[in-house]
Residue frames as a rotation matrix with the C-alpha (Angstrom) as fourth column:
MET 1
-0.198 -0.167 -0.966 -21.39
0.900 -0.422 -0.111 -9.74
-0.389 -0.891 0.234 1.22
LEU 2
0.791 0.558 0.250 -22.89
0.612 -0.733 -0.297 -6.22
0.017 0.388 -0.922 0.80
ASP 3
0.169 -0.746 0.644 -20.65
0.437 -0.529 -0.728 -3.34
0.883 0.404 0.237 -0.13
THR 4
0.482 0.063 0.874 -21.32
-0.602 -0.701 0.382 -1.59
0.637 -0.711 -0.300 3.19
GLN 5
0.972 -0.125 0.200 -20.19
-0.067 0.666 0.743 -4.70
-0.226 -0.736 0.639 5.00
LEU 6
0.481 -0.843 0.242 -17.00
0.831 0.350 -0.433 -4.83
0.280 0.409 0.868 2.92
TYR 7
0.168 -0.376 0.911 -16.32
-0.048 -0.926 -0.374 -1.17
0.985 0.019 -0.173 3.73
LEU 8
0.783 0.152 0.603 -16.79
-0.592 -0.115 0.798 -1.98
0.191 -0.982 0.000 7.42
VAL 9
0.857 -0.509 0.073 -14.34
0.474 0.837 0.276 -4.91
-0.202 -0.202 0.958 7.19
ASN 10
0.296 -0.757 0.583 -11.87
0.578 -0.344 -0.740 -2.64
0.761 0.556 0.336 5.42
GLY 11
0.321 -0.103 0.941 -12.07
-0.446 -0.893 0.054 -0.07
0.835 -0.437 -0.333 8.20
ILE 12
0.905 0.020 0.424 -11.65
-0.398 0.388 0.831 -2.64
-0.148 -0.921 0.359 10.98
VAL 13
0.757 -0.638 0.140 -8.83
0.653 0.744 -0.139 -4.55
-0.016 0.197 0.980 9.34
ILE 14
0.207 -0.722 0.660 -6.78
0.397 -0.554 -0.732 -1.44
0.894 0.413 0.172 8.59
LEU 15
0.520 0.016 0.854 -7.22
-0.662 -0.624 0.415 -0.20
0.540 -0.781 -0.314 12.17
LEU 16
0.975 -0.168 0.143 -5.89
0.044 0.785 0.618 -3.52
-0.217 -0.596 0.773 13.42
ALA 17
0.416 -0.867 0.273 -2.67
0.841 0.252 -0.479 -2.81
0.347 0.429 0.834 11.52
THR 18
0.533 -0.159 0.831 -2.31
-0.052 -0.987 -0.155 0.68
0.844 0.040 -0.534 13.04
ALA 19
0.987 -0.018 0.157 -1.21
-0.158 -0.077 0.984 -0.32
-0.006 -0.997 -0.079 16.52
ILE 20
0.584 -0.807 0.088 2.17
0.772 0.586 0.246 -1.85
-0.250 -0.075 0.965 15.63
PRO 21
-0.027 -0.657 0.754 3.66
0.765 -0.499 -0.408 1.08
0.644 0.565 0.515 13.69
ILE 22
0.566 0.247 0.787 2.41
-0.239 -0.864 0.444 3.58
0.789 -0.439 -0.429 16.31
TYR 23
0.976 -0.217 0.018 4.00
0.064 0.367 0.928 1.49
-0.208 -0.905 0.372 19.09
LEU 24
0.319 -0.907 0.276 7.26
0.944 0.329 -0.011 1.22
-0.081 0.264 0.961 17.14
THR 25
0.229 -0.189 0.955 7.24
0.373 -0.889 -0.266 4.98
0.899 0.417 -0.133 16.46
ILE 26
0.843 0.112 0.526 7.15
-0.414 -0.491 0.767 5.61
0.344 -0.864 -0.368 20.23
LYS 27
0.880 -0.439 0.185 9.75
0.149 0.622 0.769 2.95
-0.452 -0.648 0.613 20.99
LEU 28
0.376 -0.774 0.509 12.36
0.927 0.322 -0.194 3.44
-0.014 0.545 0.839 18.23
ASN 29
0.329 -0.369 -0.869 14.80
0.150 -0.888 0.434 6.27
-0.932 -0.274 -0.237 17.53
ASN 30
-0.486 -0.727 -0.485 16.32
-0.271 -0.402 0.875 8.11
-0.831 0.557 -0.001 14.59
ASN 31
-0.752 0.101 -0.651 15.72
-0.658 -0.057 0.751 6.74
0.039 0.993 0.110 11.08
LEU 32
-0.832 0.477 -0.281 13.65
0.431 0.877 0.212 3.78
0.348 0.055 -0.936 12.15
ARG 33
-0.416 0.716 -0.560 11.28
0.507 -0.328 -0.797 6.11
-0.754 -0.616 -0.227 14.03
LYS 34
-0.533 0.162 -0.831 10.97
-0.594 -0.771 0.230 8.16
-0.603 0.616 0.507 10.89
LEU 35
-0.883 0.158 -0.443 10.03
-0.266 0.609 0.747 5.09
0.388 0.777 -0.495 8.88
THR 36
-0.656 0.666 -0.355 7.46
0.751 0.623 -0.220 3.83
0.075 -0.411 -0.908 11.35
ALA 37
-0.448 0.494 -0.745 6.00
0.103 -0.799 -0.592 7.37
-0.888 -0.342 0.307 11.71
ILE 38
-0.650 0.181 -0.738 5.49
-0.737 -0.385 0.555 7.59
-0.183 0.905 0.384 7.92
LEU 39
-0.842 0.339 -0.420 3.99
0.116 0.873 0.473 4.10
0.527 0.350 -0.774 7.82
SER 40
-0.605 0.640 -0.473 1.63
0.658 0.069 -0.750 5.08
-0.448 -0.765 -0.463 10.67
ILE 41
-0.451 0.426 -0.784 0.51
-0.401 -0.882 -0.248 8.16
-0.797 0.202 0.569 8.74
PHE 42
-0.779 0.172 -0.603 -0.14
-0.548 0.282 0.787 5.99
0.306 0.944 -0.126 5.62
ILE 43
-0.749 0.531 -0.396 -2.25
0.581 0.814 -0.007 3.52
0.318 -0.235 -0.918 7.64
PHE 44
-0.539 0.571 -0.619 -4.14
0.377 -0.493 -0.784 6.36
-0.753 -0.656 0.051 9.35
LEU 45
-0.530 0.293 -0.795 -4.97
-0.681 -0.707 0.193 8.04
-0.506 0.644 0.574 6.02
HIS 46
-0.781 0.264 -0.566 -5.99
-0.297 0.639 0.709 4.78
0.549 0.722 -0.421 4.48
ALA 47
-0.725 0.558 -0.405 -8.19
0.680 0.484 -0.550 4.05
-0.111 -0.674 -0.730 7.50
VAL 48
-0.471 0.540 -0.697 -9.86
-0.162 -0.830 -0.533 7.46
-0.867 -0.138 0.479 7.01
TYR 49
-0.696 0.147 -0.703 -10.37
-0.715 -0.054 0.697 6.54
0.065 0.988 0.143 3.35
CYS 50
-0.834 0.327 -0.444 -12.01
0.246 0.941 0.232 3.24
0.494 0.084 -0.866 4.31
TRP 51
-0.563 0.639 -0.525 -14.30
0.677 -0.009 -0.736 4.74
-0.475 -0.769 -0.427 6.91
LEU 52
-0.526 0.385 -0.759 -15.36
-0.505 -0.859 -0.086 7.61
-0.685 0.338 0.646 4.62
ASP 53
-0.783 0.246 -0.571 -16.31
-0.424 0.461 0.780 4.94
0.455 0.853 -0.256 2.10
PHE 54
-0.769 0.479 -0.424 -18.32
0.621 0.716 -0.318 3.17
0.151 -0.508 -0.848 4.76
PHE 55
-0.368 0.618 -0.695 -20.26
0.459 -0.529 -0.713 6.33
-0.808 -0.582 -0.089 5.65
GLY 56
0.359 0.626 0.692 -20.86
0.863 0.061 -0.502 7.17
-0.357 0.777 -0.518 1.98
PHE 57
0.626 -0.236 -0.743 -18.52
-0.232 -0.966 0.112 10.14
-0.744 0.102 -0.660 1.49
ASP 58
0.655 -0.332 0.679 -17.32
0.667 0.675 -0.314 8.84
-0.354 0.659 0.664 -1.90
PHE 59
0.824 -0.332 0.459 -15.81
0.125 -0.684 -0.719 12.10
0.552 0.650 -0.522 -3.15
LEU 60
0.560 -0.632 0.535 -13.60
-0.828 -0.444 0.342 12.58
0.021 -0.634 -0.773 -0.09
SER 61
0.519 -0.360 0.776 -12.63
-0.200 0.831 0.519 8.92
-0.831 -0.424 0.359 0.13
ASP 62
0.532 -0.251 0.808 -11.88
0.741 0.600 -0.302 8.18
-0.409 0.760 0.505 -3.53
GLY 63
0.727 -0.146 0.671 -10.88
0.440 -0.651 -0.618 11.67
0.527 0.745 -0.410 -4.64
VAL 64
0.579 -0.482 0.658 -8.82
-0.643 -0.766 0.004 12.84
0.502 -0.425 -0.753 -1.67
PHE 65
0.433 -0.379 0.818 -7.80
-0.809 0.236 0.538 10.27
-0.397 -0.895 -0.204 0.94
GLU 66
0.849 -0.158 0.505 -7.10
0.271 0.950 -0.158 7.27
-0.454 0.271 0.849 -1.34
PRO 67
0.656 -0.649 0.386 -4.59
0.385 -0.152 -0.910 9.14
0.650 0.745 0.150 -3.55
LEU 68
0.475 -0.480 0.737 -3.21
-0.726 -0.687 0.021 10.94
0.496 -0.546 -0.675 -0.49
SER 69
0.665 -0.214 0.715 -2.54
-0.438 0.663 0.606 7.62
-0.604 -0.717 0.347 1.26
ALA 70
0.814 -0.380 0.441 -0.90
0.574 0.646 -0.503 6.32
-0.094 0.662 0.744 -1.91
ALA 71
0.597 -0.595 0.538 1.29
-0.126 -0.732 -0.669 9.49
0.792 0.332 -0.512 -2.02
VAL 72
0.490 -0.390 0.779 2.38
-0.870 -0.168 0.464 8.87
-0.050 -0.905 -0.422 1.55
LEU 73
0.793 -0.181 0.582 3.16
0.092 0.980 0.179 5.25
-0.602 -0.089 0.793 0.67
LEU 74
0.738 -0.540 0.405 5.33
0.455 -0.045 -0.889 6.49
0.499 0.840 0.212 -2.17
PHE 75
0.471 -0.527 0.708 7.06
-0.627 -0.764 -0.151 8.86
0.620 -0.373 -0.690 0.25
PHE 76
0.659 -0.178 0.731 7.60
-0.563 0.527 0.636 5.91
-0.499 -0.831 0.247 2.60
GLY 77
0.857 -0.329 0.397 9.19
0.482 0.783 -0.392 3.94
-0.182 0.528 0.830 -0.22
ILE 78
0.553 -0.652 0.518 11.57
0.069 -0.584 -0.809 6.80
0.830 0.484 -0.278 -1.04
SER 79
0.441 -0.344 0.829 12.47
-0.868 -0.398 0.297 7.23
0.228 -0.850 -0.475 2.64
TYR 80
0.822 -0.111 0.558 13.01
-0.133 0.916 0.378 3.47
-0.553 -0.385 0.739 2.97
TYR 81
0.799 -0.523 0.297 15.27
0.513 0.334 -0.791 3.51
0.314 0.784 0.535 -0.04
GLU 82
0.420 -0.651 0.632 17.38
-0.386 -0.759 -0.524 6.40
0.821 -0.024 -0.570 1.31
ILE 83
0.494 -0.207 0.845 17.75
-0.852 0.081 0.518 4.79
-0.176 -0.975 -0.136 4.73
ALA 84
0.888 -0.136 0.438 18.66
0.154 0.988 -0.006 1.42
-0.432 0.073 0.899 3.23
LYS 85
0.301 -0.826 -0.477 21.52
-0.632 -0.547 0.549 3.22
-0.714 0.136 -0.686 1.42
GLN 86
0.428 -0.120 0.896 21.38
0.603 0.776 -0.184 1.21
-0.673 0.620 0.405 -1.75
LYS 87
0.186 -0.466 -0.865 24.07
-0.292 -0.867 0.405 3.18
-0.938 0.177 -0.297 -3.56
LYS 88
-0.629 -0.557 0.542 24.65
0.288 0.481 0.828 0.95
-0.722 0.677 -0.142 -6.57
VAL 89
-0.503 0.539 0.676 21.44
0.790 -0.031 0.613 1.92
0.351 0.842 -0.410 -8.36
SER 90
-0.984 0.060 -0.167 19.96
0.012 -0.918 -0.398 5.37
-0.177 -0.393 0.902 -8.19
ILE 91
-0.167 0.981 -0.102 16.34
0.199 -0.068 -0.978 6.52
-0.966 -0.183 -0.184 -8.10
LYS 92
-0.067 0.096 -0.993 16.84
-0.837 -0.547 0.004 7.88
-0.543 0.832 0.117 -11.66
LYS 93
-0.866 -0.296 -0.402 17.49
-0.479 0.719 0.503 4.35
0.140 0.629 -0.765 -12.92
MET 94
-0.726 0.673 0.139 14.34
0.470 0.634 -0.613 3.02
-0.501 -0.380 -0.777 -11.25
VAL 95
0.040 0.746 -0.665 12.34
-0.221 -0.642 -0.734 5.82
-0.974 0.177 0.139 -12.83
ALA 96
-0.386 -0.267 -0.883 13.76
-0.903 -0.084 0.421 4.94
-0.186 0.960 -0.209 -16.17
ILE 97
-0.999 0.024 -0.027 12.66
0.021 0.993 0.118 1.32
0.030 0.118 -0.993 -15.67
TRP 98
-0.489 0.866 -0.110 9.16
0.743 0.346 -0.573 2.07
-0.458 -0.362 -0.812 -14.44
GLY 99
-0.616 0.229 -0.754 8.47
-0.299 -0.953 -0.045 5.28
-0.729 0.198 0.655 -16.37
PRO 100
-0.814 0.316 -0.487 7.09
-0.475 0.118 0.872 3.58
0.333 0.941 0.054 -19.50
VAL 101
-0.649 0.602 -0.466 4.85
0.649 0.757 0.074 1.36
0.397 -0.255 -0.882 -17.36
THR 102
-0.485 0.444 -0.753 3.54
0.520 -0.546 -0.657 4.33
-0.703 -0.711 0.034 -15.41
LEU 103
-0.720 0.203 -0.664 2.85
-0.534 -0.773 0.342 6.25
-0.444 0.600 0.665 -18.60
LEU 104
-0.839 0.422 -0.344 0.99
0.002 0.634 0.774 3.28
0.545 0.648 -0.532 -20.05
PHE 105
-0.412 0.700 -0.583 -1.30
0.908 0.368 -0.200 3.04
0.074 -0.612 -0.788 -17.06
THR 106
-0.609 0.170 -0.775 -1.69
0.096 -0.954 -0.284 6.88
-0.787 -0.248 0.565 -17.05
PHE 107
-0.864 0.214 -0.456 -2.94
-0.503 -0.309 0.807 6.74
0.032 0.927 0.374 -20.64
TYR 108
-0.583 0.637 -0.504 -5.43
0.103 0.673 0.732 3.93
0.806 0.375 -0.458 -20.09
LEU 109
-0.210 0.506 -0.836 -6.56
0.910 0.414 0.023 4.35
0.358 -0.756 -0.548 -16.49
ASP 110
-0.171 0.113 0.979 -6.26
0.025 -0.993 0.119 8.07
0.985 0.044 0.167 -15.80
SER 111
0.826 0.446 -0.346 -5.85
0.293 0.184 0.938 7.38
0.482 -0.876 0.021 -12.11
VAL 112
0.310 -0.703 0.640 -3.60
-0.688 -0.631 -0.359 9.38
0.656 -0.329 -0.679 -9.81
THR 113
0.547 -0.047 0.836 -3.75
-0.735 0.451 0.507 6.64
-0.401 -0.891 0.212 -7.22
ILE 114
0.939 -0.186 0.289 -2.56
0.288 0.885 -0.366 3.99
-0.188 0.427 0.884 -9.72
ILE 115
0.595 -0.746 0.300 0.32
0.022 -0.357 -0.934 6.16
0.803 0.562 -0.196 -10.78
LEU 116
0.239 -0.463 0.854 1.45
-0.909 -0.417 0.028 6.75
0.343 -0.782 -0.520 -7.22
LEU 117
0.702 0.090 0.706 1.10
-0.454 0.821 0.347 3.10
-0.548 -0.564 0.617 -6.37
LEU 118
0.915 -0.369 0.162 3.13
0.371 0.614 -0.697 2.01
0.157 0.698 0.699 -9.39
ALA 119
0.345 -0.819 0.458 5.89
-0.413 -0.570 -0.710 4.46
0.843 0.056 -0.535 -8.46
ALA 120
0.254 -0.184 0.950 5.92
-0.957 0.098 0.275 3.03
-0.144 -0.978 -0.151 -4.91
LEU 121
0.896 0.139 0.422 5.85
-0.101 0.989 -0.111 -0.49
-0.433 0.057 0.900 -6.29
GLY 122
0.751 -0.660 -0.019 8.82
0.016 0.047 -0.999 0.24
0.660 0.750 0.046 -8.47
ILE 123
0.067 -0.744 0.665 10.89
-0.837 -0.404 -0.368 1.19
0.543 -0.532 -0.650 -5.43
PHE 124
0.217 0.064 0.974 9.88
-0.850 0.503 0.157 -1.74
-0.479 -0.862 0.163 -3.26
VAL 125
0.992 0.082 0.101 10.21
-0.016 0.845 -0.534 -4.30
-0.129 0.528 0.839 -6.05
TRP 126
0.475 -0.880 0.013 13.72
-0.268 -0.158 -0.950 -3.06
0.838 0.448 -0.311 -6.68
LEU 127
-0.123 -0.522 0.844 14.61
-0.969 -0.119 -0.215 -3.29
0.213 -0.845 -0.491 -3.00
ALA 128
0.603 0.445 0.663 12.99
-0.595 0.804 0.002 -6.73
-0.532 -0.395 0.749 -2.83
VAL 129
0.917 -0.337 -0.212 15.08
-0.002 0.530 -0.848 -7.96
0.398 0.779 0.485 -5.78
ARG 130
0.075 -0.959 0.272 18.22
-0.500 -0.272 -0.822 -6.72
0.862 -0.074 -0.501 -4.09
SER 131
0.014 -0.042 0.999 17.32
-0.989 0.149 0.020 -8.33
-0.150 -0.988 -0.039 -0.77
ARG 132
-0.376 -0.128 -0.918 16.75
-0.567 0.815 0.119 -11.73
0.733 0.565 -0.379 -2.50
ASP 133
-0.985 0.110 -0.131 14.52
0.171 0.577 -0.799 -12.81
-0.012 -0.810 -0.587 0.36
ILE 134
-0.377 0.916 0.137 10.77
0.160 -0.082 0.984 -13.37
0.912 0.393 -0.116 0.02
ARG 135
0.161 0.402 -0.901 10.51
0.953 0.174 0.247 -13.02
0.256 -0.899 -0.356 3.79
SER 136
-0.805 -0.575 -0.144 11.78
0.593 -0.787 -0.171 -9.43
-0.015 -0.224 0.975 3.63
PHE 137
-0.177 0.722 -0.669 9.56
0.365 -0.583 -0.726 -6.45
-0.914 -0.373 -0.160 4.38
GLN 138
-0.556 -0.140 -0.820 10.30
-0.585 -0.634 0.505 -5.09
-0.591 0.760 0.270 0.91
PHE 139
-0.961 0.184 -0.208 8.94
-0.033 0.666 0.745 -8.23
0.276 0.723 -0.634 -0.82
GLN 140
-0.546 0.795 -0.266 5.84
0.817 0.435 -0.378 -8.44
-0.185 -0.424 -0.887 1.40
ILE 141
-0.115 0.524 -0.844 4.84
0.102 -0.839 -0.535 -4.81
-0.988 -0.147 0.043 0.98
SER 142
-0.811 -0.183 -0.555 5.42
-0.523 -0.197 0.829 -5.22
-0.261 0.963 0.065 -2.78
VAL 143
-0.837 0.546 -0.047 2.82
0.503 0.799 0.330 -8.02
0.217 0.252 -0.943 -2.75
PHE 144
-0.253 0.750 -0.612 0.41
0.703 -0.292 -0.649 -5.77
-0.665 -0.594 -0.453 -0.88
ILE 145
-0.334 0.071 -0.940 0.79
-0.394 -0.917 0.070 -2.96
-0.856 0.393 0.334 -3.39
ILE 146
-0.969 -0.024 -0.245 0.35
-0.235 0.391 0.890 -5.38
0.074 0.920 -0.384 -6.33
ILE 147
-0.569 0.817 -0.096 -2.93
0.821 0.558 -0.116 -6.61
-0.041 -0.145 -0.989 -4.88
TRP 148
-0.093 0.489 -0.867 -4.04
0.332 -0.806 -0.490 -3.02
-0.939 -0.334 -0.088 -4.27
VAL 149
-0.628 -0.182 -0.757 -3.19
-0.572 -0.552 0.607 -2.09
-0.528 0.814 0.243 -7.89
LEU 150
-0.956 0.292 -0.014 -5.00
0.218 0.744 0.632 -5.12
0.195 0.602 -0.775 -9.21
GLY 151
-0.263 0.892 -0.367 -8.08
0.844 0.029 -0.536 -4.00
-0.468 -0.451 -0.760 -7.29
GLY 152
-0.148 0.151 -0.977 -7.83
-0.151 -0.980 -0.128 -0.54
-0.977 0.129 0.168 -8.80
ILE 153
-0.900 -0.183 -0.395 -7.46
-0.416 0.094 0.905 -1.98
-0.128 0.979 -0.161 -12.33
ALA 154
-0.752 0.660 0.010 -10.46
0.656 0.746 0.110 -4.27
0.065 0.089 -0.994 -11.72
GLY 155
-0.133 0.723 -0.678 -12.49
0.554 -0.513 -0.656 -1.27
-0.822 -0.463 -0.332 -10.58
VAL 156
-0.441 -0.112 -0.891 -11.64
-0.525 -0.773 0.356 0.73
-0.728 0.625 0.282 -13.66
LEU 157
-0.976 0.018 -0.218 -12.48
-0.169 0.569 0.805 -2.20
0.138 0.822 -0.553 -15.95
GLN 158
-0.538 0.828 -0.156 -15.75
0.822 0.474 -0.317 -2.81
-0.188 -0.299 -0.935 -14.13
ASP 159
-0.111 0.463 -0.879 -16.74
0.179 -0.861 -0.476 0.91
-0.978 -0.210 0.013 -14.29
SER 160
-0.564 -0.193 -0.803 -15.96
-0.658 -0.482 0.578 1.02
-0.499 0.855 0.145 -18.00
GLY 161
0.504 0.862 -0.057 -18.11
-0.756 0.408 -0.512 -2.03
-0.418 0.302 0.857 -18.71
ILE 162
-0.138 -0.616 -0.776 -15.22
-0.841 0.487 -0.236 -4.23
0.523 0.620 -0.585 -19.89
ILE 163
-0.944 -0.068 -0.323 -15.89
0.118 0.845 -0.521 -6.49
0.309 -0.530 -0.790 -16.89
VAL 164
-0.180 0.952 0.248 -19.56
-0.750 -0.296 0.591 -7.23
0.636 -0.080 0.768 -16.28
LEU 165
-0.954 -0.157 -0.255 -20.47
0.050 0.757 -0.652 -9.03
0.295 -0.635 -0.714 -13.08
SER 166
-0.056 0.974 -0.218 -23.80
0.467 0.218 0.857 -10.10
0.883 -0.054 -0.467 -11.67
PRO 167
0.304 0.244 0.921 -25.18
-0.581 -0.718 0.383 -8.31
0.755 -0.651 -0.077 -8.61
ILE 168
0.989 0.059 -0.135 -24.47
0.054 0.703 0.709 -11.49
0.137 -0.708 0.692 -6.60
GLN 169
0.316 -0.947 -0.057 -20.76
0.850 0.310 -0.426 -11.19
0.421 0.086 0.903 -7.38
GLY 170
0.733 0.085 -0.674 -20.69
0.524 -0.703 0.481 -7.59
-0.433 -0.706 -0.560 -6.13
ASP 171
0.869 -0.485 -0.095 -17.86
-0.487 -0.806 -0.337 -5.07
0.087 0.339 -0.937 -6.42
ILE 172
0.772 -0.605 -0.194 -14.76
0.552 0.790 -0.267 -7.10
0.315 0.099 0.944 -7.37
ALA 173
0.007 -0.801 0.599 -12.45
0.091 -0.596 -0.798 -4.10
0.996 0.060 0.069 -6.82
LEU 174
0.287 0.198 0.937 -13.73
-0.849 -0.400 0.345 -3.68
0.443 -0.895 0.054 -3.25
GLU 175
0.988 0.126 0.091 -13.40
-0.153 0.889 0.432 -7.38
-0.026 -0.440 0.897 -2.58
ILE 176
0.466 -0.884 -0.034 -9.78
0.611 0.349 -0.711 -7.37
0.640 0.310 0.703 -3.80
HIS 177
-0.052 -0.424 0.904 -9.10
-0.344 -0.842 -0.415 -4.30
0.938 -0.333 -0.102 -1.67
VAL 178
0.720 0.345 0.602 -10.40
-0.684 0.205 0.700 -6.08
0.118 -0.916 0.384 1.39
PHE 179
0.896 -0.427 -0.123 -8.04
0.424 0.904 -0.050 -8.99
0.133 -0.007 0.991 0.63
SER 180
0.154 -0.894 0.420 -5.11
0.360 -0.345 -0.867 -6.57
0.920 0.285 0.269 0.27
LEU 181
0.076 -0.064 0.995 -5.80
-0.744 -0.669 0.014 -4.99
0.664 -0.741 -0.099 3.66
VAL 182
0.941 0.202 0.272 -6.22
-0.333 0.706 0.625 -8.38
-0.066 -0.679 0.731 5.35
PHE 183
0.621 -0.782 -0.049 -2.85
0.626 0.532 -0.570 -9.38
0.472 0.323 0.820 3.87
PHE 184
-0.037 -0.637 0.770 -1.27
-0.062 -0.768 -0.638 -6.11
0.997 -0.072 -0.011 5.00
SER 185
0.430 0.275 0.860 -2.61
-0.812 -0.299 0.501 -6.38
0.395 -0.914 0.095 8.54
ILE 186
0.995 -0.100 0.024 -1.51
0.085 0.932 0.352 -10.01
-0.058 -0.349 0.936 8.91
MET 187
0.378 -0.907 0.183 1.93
0.549 0.060 -0.834 -9.07
0.746 0.416 0.521 7.54
ILE 188
0.073 -0.323 0.944 2.32
-0.481 -0.840 -0.250 -6.28
0.874 -0.436 -0.217 10.09
TRP 189
0.639 0.285 0.715 1.34
-0.769 0.193 0.610 -8.40
0.036 -0.939 0.342 13.04
LEU 190
0.947 -0.320 -0.025 3.39
0.319 0.947 -0.033 -11.45
0.034 0.023 0.999 12.01
ARG 191
0.236 -0.911 0.338 6.49
0.296 -0.264 -0.918 -9.36
0.925 0.317 0.208 11.40
PHE 192
0.089 -0.126 0.988 6.10
-0.799 -0.602 -0.005 -7.82
0.595 -0.789 -0.154 14.87
TYR 193
0.875 0.326 0.357 5.49
-0.479 0.685 0.549 -11.24
-0.066 -0.652 0.756 16.41
TYR 194
0.863 -0.504 0.032 8.51
0.495 0.830 -0.257 -12.88
0.103 0.237 0.966 14.85
SER 195
0.326 -0.768 0.552 10.94
-0.013 -0.587 -0.809 -10.03
0.945 0.256 -0.201 15.26
GLN 196
0.319 -0.293 -0.901 13.25
0.906 0.374 0.199 -10.52
0.278 -0.880 0.385 18.22
ARG 197
-0.478 -0.477 -0.737 14.54
0.629 -0.772 0.092 -6.98
-0.613 -0.420 0.670 17.91
SER 198
0.561 0.794 -0.233 12.51
0.406 -0.509 -0.759 -4.05
-0.721 0.331 -0.608 16.71
VAL 199
0.046 -0.626 -0.779 15.52
-0.545 -0.669 0.505 -2.70
-0.837 0.401 -0.372 14.86
LEU 200
-0.876 -0.371 0.308 15.34
-0.007 0.649 0.761 -5.73
-0.482 0.664 -0.571 12.53
TRP 201
-0.065 0.982 0.180 11.68
0.256 0.191 -0.948 -5.14
-0.964 -0.016 -0.264 11.72
PHE 202
0.681 0.359 -0.638 12.25
-0.387 -0.563 -0.730 -3.20
-0.621 0.745 -0.245 8.51
ASP 203
0.485 -0.572 0.661 15.32
0.710 0.700 0.085 -5.14
-0.511 0.428 0.746 7.17
VAL 204
0.996 -0.084 -0.036 17.12
-0.090 -0.836 -0.541 -1.91
0.015 0.542 -0.840 6.35
THR 205
0.341 -0.932 0.119 20.58
-0.525 -0.084 0.847 -3.18
-0.780 -0.351 -0.518 7.14
């Protein structure tokens, strides 16, 4: 599949995931509305990033909107953590755990997006461990972020020449990113489909 086609798939898939958080933002109240609103902003910014890639605006997409969407995802993770009221372990302890990993990737990858994603991943992995449920939103969004990070790492390795692929194989980072967005969109729709009450959608209780 050509890169332009993959960019188009990215844009369409991420838009499919937009409807549910926007609907929930209108329907819910208080803290849950705040969470869905932030998630909607993340999806919107990531959709802009995907469509800018499709139309060839690489500087705006990769240099502005991708790290901006990752920053909003990190903010979403922090807000989720605060609302979940996990008092036994503080944000400082999570930073202490993930700080060395983040610094390692900063040294080797020099990517703002990767740093932001790792910080968000640290929060959601911690919440997923505490929930002890692979069906939880925390666990599922952790999987999404891991796939996204793997795509970013693959892109850096491919650009640096460490990974050399034939033209037939295409852009492996883009292909992984498509997979991550397909997973994310399916996750959003399935959670909405199976939730009997919208208040249970985020598993914050």
